[in-house]
VOSELUM-328447 format. One line per 2 residues: their letters; for each residue z, y, x of N, C-alpha, C. Coordinates in steps of 0.1 Angstrom, whole numbers, plus 5000, padded with zeros to 4 digits. Example, Ala and Ser with C-alpha at 12.3 -4.5 7.8 and 13.67 -1.06 7.14 Angstrom:
REM residues 2
AS	5078,4943,5132,5078,4955,5123,5078,4967,5132 ~ 5071,4978,5128,5071,4989,5137,5079,5000,5129
REM end
This chain:
REM residues 358
MH	8450,7652,6881,8465,7652,6892,8474,7646,6880 ~ 8467,7636,6871,8481,7633,6861,8487,7620,6866
LG	8480,7613,6876,8484,7599,6880,8498,7597,6891 ~ 8491,7594,6904,8502,7591,6912,8506,7598,6920
NA	8508,7612,6923,8517,7620,6926,8530,7614,6926 ~ 8530,7612,6913,8544,7607,6908,8549,7590,6916
FA	8542,7587,6926,8543,7574,6932,8556,7572,6939 ~ 8555,7584,6946,8569,7587,6955,8573,7596,6949
VG	8569,7607,6946,8581,7621,6941,8586,7619,6931 ~ 8588,7609,6924,8592,7606,6910,8605,7595,6913
LQ	8608,7591,6921,8621,7580,6926,8634,7591,6920 ~ 8632,7603,6924,8646,7609,6920,8644,7610,6902
EH	8636,7608,6898,8639,7610,6881,8641,7595,6877 ~ 8653,7588,6876,8661,7576,6874,8666,7579,6856
RD	8661,7569,6850,8661,7568,6835,8668,7562,6828 ~ 8675,7562,6818,8675,7550,6811,8666,7540,6808
LR	8665,7527,6811,8654,7518,6811,8649,7512,6800 ~ 8662,7514,6789,8655,7507,6780,8645,7515,6772
HT	8640,7524,6775,8626,7534,6772,8619,7535,6784 ~ 8610,7537,6787,8601,7541,6795,8604,7561,6793
AN	8593,7564,6801,8594,7579,6803,8595,7585,6793 ~ 8585,7582,6784,8584,7589,6775,8590,7584,6764
GS	8594,7569,6760,8603,7563,6754,8598,7557,6742 ~ 8582,7550,6748,8568,7543,6734,8575,7531,6736
TP	8579,7524,6755,8574,7509,6753,8587,7505,6758 ~ 8593,7496,6751,8609,7489,6755,8607,7484,6772
IA	8615,7484,6772,8617,7480,6790,8616,7464,6789 ~ 8624,7457,6778,8624,7445,6778,8609,7438,6776
LI	8597,7447,6769,8582,7443,6764,8577,7441,6779 ~ 8577,7457,6792,8577,7456,6803,8576,7446,6811
RD	8588,7443,6813,8598,7430,6824,8591,7416,6815 ~ 8590,7416,6803,8584,7404,6805,8567,7403,6805
LC	8561,7414,6808,8547,7416,6810,8543,7409,6822 ~ 8557,7419,6834,8554,7416,6848,8555,7401,6850
RS	8565,7397,6844,8571,7384,6846,8556,7371,6842 ~ 8553,7374,6829,8536,7366,6827,8527,7368,6832
AW	8525,7378,6835,8514,7384,6845,8512,7382,6856 ~ 8519,7386,6866,8514,7384,6875,8529,7379,6881
GV	8542,7377,6876,8553,7364,6881,8562,7377,6891 ~ 8563,7389,6887,8571,7399,6895,8579,7400,6887
DG	8590,7399,6889,8604,7405,6882,8613,7417,6894 ~ 8622,7423,6887,8632,7432,6897,8638,7443,6887
HF	8642,7456,6901,8644,7466,6892,8636,7477,6890 ~ 8632,7482,6877,8625,7488,6873,8632,7508,6872
TA	8624,7511,6880,8624,7529,6883,8616,7535,6874 ~ 8618,7544,6863,8605,7551,6860,8601,7562,6866
IA	8590,7564,6869,8583,7576,6879,8575,7585,6871 ~ 8581,7598,6872,8575,7608,6864,8559,7611,6867
SE	8555,7613,6852,8541,7616,6853,8539,7617,6835 ~ 8526,7630,6839,8522,7638,6827,8519,7634,6816
RD	8509,7619,6819,8502,7615,6806,8507,7595,6807 ~ 8506,7590,6822,8508,7579,6815,8525,7570,6817
EI	8524,7559,6818,8541,7551,6820,8541,7548,6834 ~ 8545,7546,6842,8546,7546,6852,8563,7538,6859
FR	8560,7528,6863,8575,7525,6872,8568,7517,6884 ~ 8582,7522,6894,8579,7513,6902,8590,7500,6900
VD	8587,7490,6908,8590,7477,6904,8594,7466,6919 ~ 8610,7466,6921,8619,7465,6933,8623,7447,6934
QA	8616,7440,6938,8621,7428,6937,8632,7425,6949 ~ 8641,7414,6945,8651,7410,6952,8646,7404,6969
DG	8635,7395,6970,8626,7400,6982,8625,7409,6993 ~ 8624,7419,6986,8622,7436,6993,8606,7440,6992
RA	8599,7431,6986,8586,7436,6982,8591,7449,6968 ~ 8581,7460,6971,8578,7468,6956,8562,7470,6954
FV	8563,7472,6940,8550,7471,6937,8551,7484,6922 ~ 8538,7489,6917,8537,7496,6909,8531,7493,6900
LK	8536,7496,6890,8534,7490,6871,8526,7505,6864 ~ 8514,7503,6863,8507,7515,6857,8502,7511,6842
LT	8510,7517,6831,8504,7513,6820,8495,7528,6816 ~ 8481,7529,6817,8472,7539,6813,8476,7545,6801
NP	8474,7557,6798,8479,7564,6782,8467,7554,6775 ~ 8470,7554,6766,8457,7545,6755,8451,7553,6748
QE	8448,7564,6750,8445,7575,6750,8430,7581,6759 ~ 8432,7575,6770,8422,7573,6781,8407,7565,6775
PP	8396,7570,6778,8387,7561,6776,8388,7551,6779 ~ 8381,7537,6778,8384,7526,6786,8375,7529,6797
ET	8363,7534,6798,8351,7535,6806,8359,7542,6821 ~ 8370,7553,6816,8372,7560,6829,8384,7553,6835
TE	8392,7547,6828,8398,7534,6833,8394,7527,6840 ~ 8384,7522,6836,8378,7509,6845,8373,7515,6855
FQ	8367,7528,6857,8358,7535,6865,8369,7540,6878 ~ 8380,7540,6873,8392,7544,6884,8396,7530,6892
TR	8395,7517,6884,8395,7502,6890,8391,7499,6896 ~ 8372,7503,6896,8362,7495,6904,8361,7502,6917
AM	8361,7517,6912,8362,7527,6926,8370,7523,6938 ~ 8386,7517,6930,8394,7515,6945,8390,7500,6949
LH	8386,7492,6939,8382,7477,6943,8372,7479,6957 ~ 8361,7489,6954,8348,7491,6961,8355,7493,6973
AI	8360,7510,6970,8366,7517,6986,8372,7508,6997 ~ 8381,7495,6992,8387,7484,7001,8377,7473,7003
ER	8371,7473,6994,8356,7465,6998,8350,7471,7012 ~ 8344,7482,7012,8342,7491,7023,8348,7494,7033
DP	8362,7497,7034,8370,7498,7046,8382,7496,7041 ~ 8382,7481,7045,8395,7472,7044,8408,7480,7052
TL	8407,7492,7060,8418,7494,7066,8426,7510,7062 ~ 8414,7513,7047,8421,7523,7041,8434,7523,7036
PI	8446,7532,7039,8456,7534,7037,8461,7534,7022 ~ 8455,7526,7011,8453,7531,6997,8459,7521,6988
PR	8462,7522,6974,8470,7508,6973,8460,7498,6967 ~ 8466,7486,6969,8458,7477,6962,8462,7471,6952
LI	8452,7469,6944,8456,7464,6930,8456,7447,6929 ~ 8468,7446,6924,8469,7429,6926,8464,7422,6908
PD	8455,7413,6912,8453,7410,6903,8462,7397,6895 ~ 8462,7399,6882,8469,7385,6874,8470,7372,6878
RS	8472,7363,6867,8473,7352,6873,8460,7347,6863 ~ 8450,7352,6858,8439,7350,6853,8430,7357,6860
GR	8433,7366,6874,8423,7370,6880,8418,7386,6876 ~ 8424,7395,6866,8419,7405,6858,8427,7417,6871
HA	8423,7428,6875,8432,7436,6880,8432,7449,6871 ~ 8430,7449,6858,8430,7462,6846,8431,7447,6833
FR	8440,7455,6822,8438,7444,6813,8444,7451,6802 ~ 8443,7450,6787,8453,7455,6776,8464,7442,6774
PD	8472,7444,6775,8482,7432,6770,8480,7426,6756 ~ 8486,7415,6754,8483,7413,6743,8497,7413,6731
WD	8496,7429,6731,8508,7436,6722,8502,7438,6705 ~ 8512,7439,6699,8510,7448,6686,8507,7461,6683
GD	8502,7463,6676,8498,7479,6675,8481,7486,6677 ~ 8476,7498,6674,8466,7498,6678,8459,7507,6689
HV	8474,7511,6694,8475,7520,6709,8484,7516,6718 ~ 8474,7503,6724,8476,7493,6737,8477,7499,6751
PT	8481,7501,6764,8476,7507,6770,8470,7493,6779 ~ 8464,7505,6791,8457,7493,6801,8468,7494,6814
AR	8473,7478,6815,8484,7478,6826,8475,7474,6839 ~ 8482,7480,6852,8474,7475,6859,8489,7475,6873
LL	8488,7466,6882,8499,7465,6891,8493,7467,6905 ~ 8501,7473,6911,8495,7478,6923,8508,7480,6939
TW	8501,7477,6947,8512,7477,6958,8520,7489,6959 ~ 8530,7489,6967,8538,7502,6968,8537,7506,6981
LA	8532,7517,6985,8532,7527,6999,8543,7530,7003 ~ 8554,7528,7013,8561,7535,7016,8557,7546,7024
GP	8569,7556,7024,8566,7569,7031,8568,7580,7020 ~ 8573,7588,7027,8576,7605,7018,8565,7610,7013
PL	8562,7619,7005,8548,7625,7002,8551,7638,7013 ~ 8539,7646,7018,8538,7654,7030,8543,7669,7021
AS	8545,7668,7013,8551,7677,7003,8562,7680,7009 ~ 8574,7671,7007,8584,7673,7013,8587,7676,7026
AK	8577,7676,7037,8580,7681,7047,8572,7694,7049 ~ 8571,7696,7064,8565,7711,7068,8550,7704,7079
PA	8538,7708,7066,8525,7703,7079,8524,7706,7087 ~ 8516,7698,7099,8511,7706,7114,8501,7699,7114
AP	8493,7702,7122,8480,7703,7129,8479,7685,7132 ~ 8485,7677,7135,8482,7664,7138,8478,7657,7124
IA	8491,7664,7116,8487,7650,7103,8475,7660,7092 ~ 8474,7672,7099,8460,7678,7091,8447,7672,7093
AA	8446,7670,7107,8438,7659,7111,8437,7647,7107 ~ 8448,7641,7104,8449,7631,7099,8441,7627,7088
MG	8445,7641,7076,8440,7639,7066,8426,7640,7062 ~ 8422,7650,7072,8407,7651,7074,8401,7639,7072
AI	8405,7634,7085,8401,7618,7088,8398,7606,7077 ~ 8409,7606,7072,8410,7596,7062,8400,7599,7047
LA	8401,7613,7047,8395,7617,7032,8379,7616,7035 ~ 8377,7614,7048,8362,7614,7057,8355,7602,7050
RL	8368,7595,7056,8366,7577,7058,8364,7569,7039 ~ 8374,7578,7030,8372,7573,7018,8360,7574,7011
GL	8354,7589,7015,8340,7594,7011,8334,7586,7013 ~ 8332,7579,7025,8321,7571,7031,8323,7557,7024
AL	8336,7550,7020,8337,7541,7015,8331,7542,7004 ~ 8330,7552,6997,8326,7555,6976,8308,7557,6982
AD	8309,7562,6994,8292,7567,6989,8282,7561,6984 ~ 8285,7548,6983,8271,7537,6974,8278,7532,6960
FD	8291,7539,6957,8298,7531,6944,8289,7541,6932 ~ 8289,7535,6928,8280,7539,6910,8291,7534,6897
HA	8289,7542,6888,8293,7538,6876,8294,7547,6867 ~ 8293,7541,6852,8292,7554,6841,8302,7559,6842
GA	8316,7558,6843,8323,7567,6837,8328,7579,6856 ~ 8316,7580,6862,8319,7590,6870,8313,7603,6870
DQ	8309,7608,6859,8301,7619,6852,8309,7625,6842 ~ 8319,7621,6838,8330,7626,6831,8332,7641,6828
DL	8335,7643,6814,8333,7663,6818,8351,7661,6823 ~ 8353,7665,6833,8370,7663,6839,8371,7680,6841
AW	8381,7683,6837,8386,7699,6837,8389,7704,6852 ~ 8393,7688,6864,8393,7693,6874,8383,7692,6885
DI	8373,7691,6877,8355,7687,6885,8353,7702,6893 ~ 8354,7710,6903,8352,7722,6905,8340,7725,6900
CR	8330,7720,6904,8316,7723,6895,8319,7727,6882 ~ 8329,7728,6873,8327,7727,6857,8337,7738,6855
AP	8341,7746,6866,8350,7758,6868,8354,7765,6856 ~ 8335,7770,6851,8335,7781,6846,8337,7783,6830
QL	8339,7767,6829,8341,7761,6815,8360,7763,6811 ~ 8364,7768,6828,8378,7771,6821,8382,7781,6817
TA	8371,7790,6816,8377,7806,6810,8385,7806,6801 ~ 8384,7798,6789,8391,7798,6780,8409,7798,6782
EL	8410,7790,6794,8424,7786,6794,8431,7798,6800 ~ 8425,7808,6805,8430,7822,6808,8439,7832,6799
SG	8436,7825,6784,8448,7833,6775,8459,7832,6774 ~ 8463,7819,6785,8479,7809,6783,8484,7816,6799
LS	8480,7827,6804,8483,7831,6819,8491,7844,6814 ~ 8505,7845,6817,8513,7857,6807,8513,7868,6819
DP	8508,7864,6832,8507,7878,6846,8497,7880,6840 ~ 8492,7896,6838,8479,7902,6836,8473,7908,6846
AM	8484,7903,6860,8476,7906,6878,8470,7895,6881 ~ 8477,7884,6875,8472,7867,6880,8462,7868,6870
RA	8464,7867,6860,8450,7865,6852,8434,7871,6859 ~ 8436,7885,6861,8427,7897,6869,8424,7886,6877
IV	8430,7880,6891,8428,7873,6903,8421,7859,6897 ~ 8423,7854,6888,8418,7842,6884,8402,7847,6879
EN	8407,7853,6871,8394,7859,6864,8383,7861,6873 ~ 8385,7870,6883,8376,7871,6896,8373,7862,6896
AF	8384,7852,6908,8377,7842,6912,8367,7834,6903 ~ 8368,7833,6893,8358,7823,6885,8348,7835,6880
TR	8346,7843,6878,8335,7852,6882,8324,7850,6892 ~ 8333,7850,6904,8329,7848,6915,8320,7830,6919
FD	8329,7826,6913,8322,7812,6913,8304,7809,6907 ~ 8308,7818,6893,8294,7812,6886,8287,7821,6894
WE	8287,7834,6898,8277,7840,6902,8272,7837,6915 ~ 8280,7833,6923,8277,7830,6939,8276,7817,6946
TA	8286,7811,6941,8290,7795,6941,8281,7789,6939 ~ 8285,7784,6923,8279,7775,6915,8258,7776,6918
PC	8257,7782,6918,8239,7782,6924,8238,7774,6934 ~ 8241,7774,6945,8244,7771,6959,8250,7754,6960
LN	8259,7755,6951,8261,7742,6945,8253,7730,6942 ~ 8243,7737,6935,8231,7728,6928,8224,7720,6939
GM	8224,7723,6951,8213,7718,6954,8222,7710,6969 ~ 8234,7707,6967,8243,7701,6978,8241,7683,6976
RR	8248,7678,6982,8247,7663,6983,8260,7661,6970 ~ 8263,7652,6963,8268,7646,6954,8272,7635,6956
QI	8286,7627,6955,8289,7614,6949,8302,7616,6945 ~ 8305,7605,6942,8323,7600,6938,8329,7602,6947
IH	8338,7612,6946,8352,7617,6956,8361,7618,6952 ~ 8374,7616,6961,8385,7614,6956,8393,7628,6946
ND	8392,7636,6951,8386,7655,6942,8405,7655,6944 ~ 8414,7652,6950,8426,7654,6950,8434,7651,6957
LT	8433,7650,6967,8439,7654,6978,8453,7660,6984 ~ 8461,7663,6977,8467,7672,6981,8485,7664,6984
PH	8497,7672,6988,8505,7669,7002,8512,7664,6988 ~ 8514,7662,6973,8522,7650,6967,8511,7643,6969
NT	8501,7637,6968,8491,7627,6970,8489,7623,6982 ~ 8494,7625,6996,8499,7620,7007,8510,7616,7017
LV	8506,7605,7019,8521,7598,7020,8524,7599,7035 ~ 8535,7600,7040,8536,7602,7051,8544,7588,7061
DP	8540,7585,7073,8546,7574,7080,8559,7576,7085 ~ 8568,7568,7076,8585,7572,7078,8589,7575,7097
QH	8584,7571,7101,8586,7567,7117,8579,7576,7126 ~ 8566,7581,7120,8559,7587,7127,8550,7598,7120
HD	8556,7613,7117,8554,7620,7108,8539,7631,7114 ~ 8533,7624,7120,8517,7627,7121,8512,7618,7118
RI	8514,7612,7109,8505,7596,7110,8506,7595,7091 ~ 8494,7591,7085,8495,7587,7070,8499,7575,7068
AG	8505,7572,7059,8511,7564,7052,8502,7555,7039 ~ 8497,7564,7034,8486,7562,7022,8481,7577,7013
VI	8474,7574,7007,8467,7586,6999,8464,7577,6986 ~ 8473,7583,6974,8475,7580,6961,8469,7589,6950
DF	8469,7585,6939,8464,7593,6925,8451,7595,6926 ~ 8445,7581,6918,8429,7582,6920,8427,7587,6904
GD	8433,7596,6900,8430,7591,6884,8420,7607,6882 ~ 8416,7615,6894,8406,7627,6893,8394,7622,6898
LV	8396,7610,6903,8379,7604,6906,8366,7614,6901 ~ 8355,7617,6906,8347,7621,6897,8332,7624,6903
RT	8318,7626,6903,8309,7622,6910,8307,7640,6909 ~ 8307,7648,6920,8307,7662,6920,8300,7666,6935
AL	8301,7676,6940,8296,7677,6949,8305,7674,6962 ~ 8297,7671,6973,8306,7662,6982,8316,7673,6989
VC	8312,7683,6993,8319,7695,7000,8334,7694,6992 ~ 8329,7695,6980,8342,7696,6976,8357,7688,6976
DP	8356,7680,6987,8369,7671,6989,8374,7678,6996 ~ 8372,7679,7009,8375,7685,7020,8380,7703,7018
AI	8376,7707,7004,8378,7720,7004,8391,7722,6996 ~ 8387,7712,6989,8405,7704,6978,8415,7705,6986
AA	8412,7694,6998,8425,7693,7006,8429,7702,7015 ~ 8419,7710,7018,8422,7721,7027,8431,7732,7019
CY	8430,7736,7005,8432,7747,7002,8447,7743,6999 ~ 8453,7733,7001,8467,7731,7000,8475,7733,7015
LM	8464,7732,7023,8476,7736,7034,8473,7749,7038 ~ 8467,7760,7028,8471,7775,7035,8483,7776,7035
GD	8483,7788,7049,8496,7795,7056,8497,7810,7049 ~ 8501,7816,7054,8496,7833,7056,8492,7838,7062
GD	8487,7855,7063,8485,7860,7071,8472,7856,7084 ~ 8474,7862,7091,8461,7857,7098,8457,7846,7101
DA	8473,7835,7105,8470,7822,7106,8466,7815,7092 ~ 8468,7818,7081,8463,7810,7069,8457,7799,7072
MA	8442,7802,7074,8432,7790,7074,8436,7780,7089 ~ 8446,7779,7095,8451,7768,7110,8447,7758,7105
LP	8454,7754,7098,8458,7742,7093,8447,7736,7084 ~ 8438,7743,7076,8426,7740,7072,8414,7739,7076
QV	8414,7747,7088,8404,7742,7095,8405,7732,7104 ~ 8418,7727,7107,8418,7715,7115,8412,7703,7106
LV	8418,7702,7092,8415,7694,7084,8399,7694,7084 ~ 8392,7704,7080,8383,7706,7078,8372,7697,7094
AA	8376,7701,7105,8371,7700,7117,8374,7686,7117 ~ 8387,7675,7113,8386,7663,7110,8379,7657,7108
YH	8374,7657,7094,8364,7656,7083,8348,7657,7092 ~ 8345,7664,7093,8333,7668,7099,8329,7655,7113
AE	8340,7659,7121,8338,7649,7131,8336,7634,7124 ~ 8342,7629,7114,8340,7615,7107,8328,7615,7099
RP	8325,7624,7090,8312,7626,7082,8307,7638,7084 ~ 8297,7642,7094,8292,7657,7096,8288,7663,7079
LD	8293,7678,7080,8289,7685,7070,8275,7695,7073 ~ 8270,7697,7068,8256,7705,7068,8264,7721,7066
RA	8255,7730,7074,8261,7746,7078,8265,7752,7064 ~ 8257,7747,7055,8256,7756,7038,8267,7751,7031
EI	8271,7736,7035,8280,7730,7026,8293,7740,7035 ~ 8294,7739,7048,8304,7744,7058,8308,7759,7053
EL	8297,7766,7048,8293,7781,7046,8303,7782,7033 ~ 8303,7774,7020,8313,7774,7009,8324,7769,7010
IP	8330,7767,7019,8345,7761,7020,8355,7769,7017 ~ 8352,7786,7018,8366,7790,7015,8361,7792,6999
LL	8351,7796,6999,8351,7801,6982,8354,7788,6971 ~ 8349,7777,6977,8355,7765,6969,8371,7764,6966
ME	8376,7768,6976,8392,7768,6980,8402,7780,6970 ~ 8394,7791,6969,8401,7800,6962,8396,7797,6946
VR	8385,7786,6943,8386,7787,6932,8391,7769,6925 ~ 8396,7763,6935,8406,7755,6930,8419,7760,6930
HA	8426,7770,6937,8437,7776,6936,8436,7786,6920 ~ 8422,7789,6920,8420,7793,6903,8426,7784,6893
MT	8417,7772,6896,8417,7765,6887,8434,7755,6884 ~ 8436,7759,6894,8451,7749,6891,8461,7762,6884
VA	8463,7772,6891,8469,7785,6881,8461,7781,6866 ~ 8455,7780,6858,8446,7781,6850,8451,7768,6841
IT	8445,7757,6845,8449,7746,6840,8461,7741,6839 ~ 8473,7744,6850,8486,7740,6849,8498,7748,6840
EN	8493,7761,6845,8498,7770,6832,8501,7772,6816 ~ 8486,7762,6813,8483,7762,6801,8489,7750,6797
HA	8490,7737,6804,8496,7728,6802,8508,7725,6802 ~ 8515,7733,6808,8529,7735,6807,8533,7742,6798
AR	8524,7751,6796,8531,7757,6782,8532,7752,6769 ~ 8523,7738,6766,8527,7734,6753,8532,7718,6760
RP	8537,7717,6775,8545,7701,6774,8557,7709,6784 ~ 8566,7717,6777,8577,7720,6784,8586,7709,6787
EA	8583,7700,6781,8596,7691,6787,8592,7685,6805 ~ 8575,7684,6805,8566,7681,6817,8567,7692,6823
HA	8574,7707,6824,8570,7718,6829,8568,7719,6847 ~ 8581,7712,6850,8585,7710,6865,8571,7704,6870
YI	8569,7688,6869,8561,7683,6868,8545,7687,6872 ~ 8544,7694,6861,8527,7700,6855,8526,7709,6866
TK	8538,7715,6869,8532,7730,6877,8538,7730,6894 ~ 8535,7715,6894,8545,7716,6910,8533,7723,6920
NT	8519,7723,6917,8514,7729,6930,8513,7743,6925 ~ 8516,7748,6917,8510,7764,6909,8518,7774,6919
AT	8529,7771,6924,8536,7778,6933,8529,7784,6944 ~ 8520,7772,6953,8509,7770,6963,8496,7776,6962
AH	8496,7775,6953,8482,7783,6944,8482,7801,6944 ~ 8496,7801,6938,8497,7815,6936,8494,7822,6953
RG	8503,7817,6961,8503,7823,6977,8489,7822,6979 ~ 8479,7809,6976,8466,7811,6982,8456,7820,6976
LQ	8456,7821,6964,8451,7833,6958,8454,7849,6964 ~ 8466,7850,6968,8471,7864,6974,8465,7866,6985
VF	8462,7858,6988,8457,7855,7005,8442,7858,7002 ~ 8436,7853,6990,8419,7854,6993,8420,7868,6987
KG	8428,7873,6983,8434,7888,6975,8431,7899,6985 ~ 8441,7895,6995,8438,7901,7007,8429,7901,7022
RP	8420,7889,7018,8408,7884,7030,8398,7878,7024 ~ 8388,7885,7014,8382,7879,7002,8375,7865,7012
PE	8370,7852,7006,8367,7839,7011,8356,7844,7022 ~ 8348,7851,7021,8337,7855,7030,8339,7857,7045
MW	8352,7864,7042,8360,7868,7054,8365,7853,7066 ~ 8366,7844,7061,8369,7836,7066,8362,7823,7069
VE	8346,7826,7066,8335,7816,7067,8333,7810,7082 ~ 8331,7826,7087,8330,7822,7106,8339,7813,7114
GF	8355,7816,7109,8361,7806,7115,8360,7792,7108 ~ 8357,7786,7101,8354,7775,7095,8340,7769,7103
LR	8330,7776,7104,8319,7775,7113,8321,7770,7124 ~ 8329,7779,7134,8338,7777,7143,8342,7768,7147
CC	8354,7763,7137,8363,7747,7143,8348,7737,7143 ~ 8341,7738,7134,8331,7727,7133,8317,7726,7144
GM	8321,7733,7154,8309,7736,7166,8300,7741,7159 ~ 8296,7755,7152,8284,7761,7145,8287,7775,7145
EG	8291,7778,7156,8290,7794,7161,8280,7801,7153 ~ 8280,7811,7153,8269,7821,7150,8261,7819,7139
REM end
């Protein structure tokens, strides 16, 4: 979740552009890079990001781009994995509303600039996707259905993609949730810590063994309302899916479960929009009954992961607290819903919405 959430929502964070957001790269060097590599120039706006340096570049002709300087500490294999995945998805489904990577004058989609120093970032230029994030509006059934369908299409486009970086040890991979137990020490609220610990224990004993036999592939792994851009003119349509920083090979069903958990409401209607999303995903790419039965459990553990990871990271990075914890309140609410009605009580509803009653 460290990349493209910022593409849309970070524009409010205008900064002194003599330096980038973390003050490491002079803006003159960045401008020179864009001119020489892509022939792009204009107004640079820094965009909030946890780890990388990201800018929106507005040209005088009205076109806009996103310049991403990947954190030099990111393994090159991981950066290449994300780059190749995006190129592969567009090749398989050219109509997918995801950013396009712009090759430089040498035909490279990603490269390390010829800068001095030992810690040089990887540079990539992408198309800017216009539209507000869904997080700035109240989601409704049409957009939930659109999210499910788009996510299924993206998964189909990545179904035959493979790369050595796909099996990285990613904290946000649901299948690795038990490894986050150490993160619980950073939770200041004892009651919430107990809820999160219970979710991890349930996952370890009940869910993880079932996931071992499920379909696996590379998935987006982070379709949140912050990563879903809405058409400015038609708010029931998706204008873009962003943030490919958490791509990973894991259980396929984790993708719709992650997207669904961020649409949860309260009370008896808590699963109304999640069920719409899962039904739309299922209509585009059918899920097995066993996969559907796991969705509420996966939603619960994703919320637990969000609380554990973000609160710990925010404590270590107080200057980026607001950005890091943007999904934490949603996760707290989701866990409270599951405290009132455990995940197993919601399974029948998900089966029913996918036409698998009984």
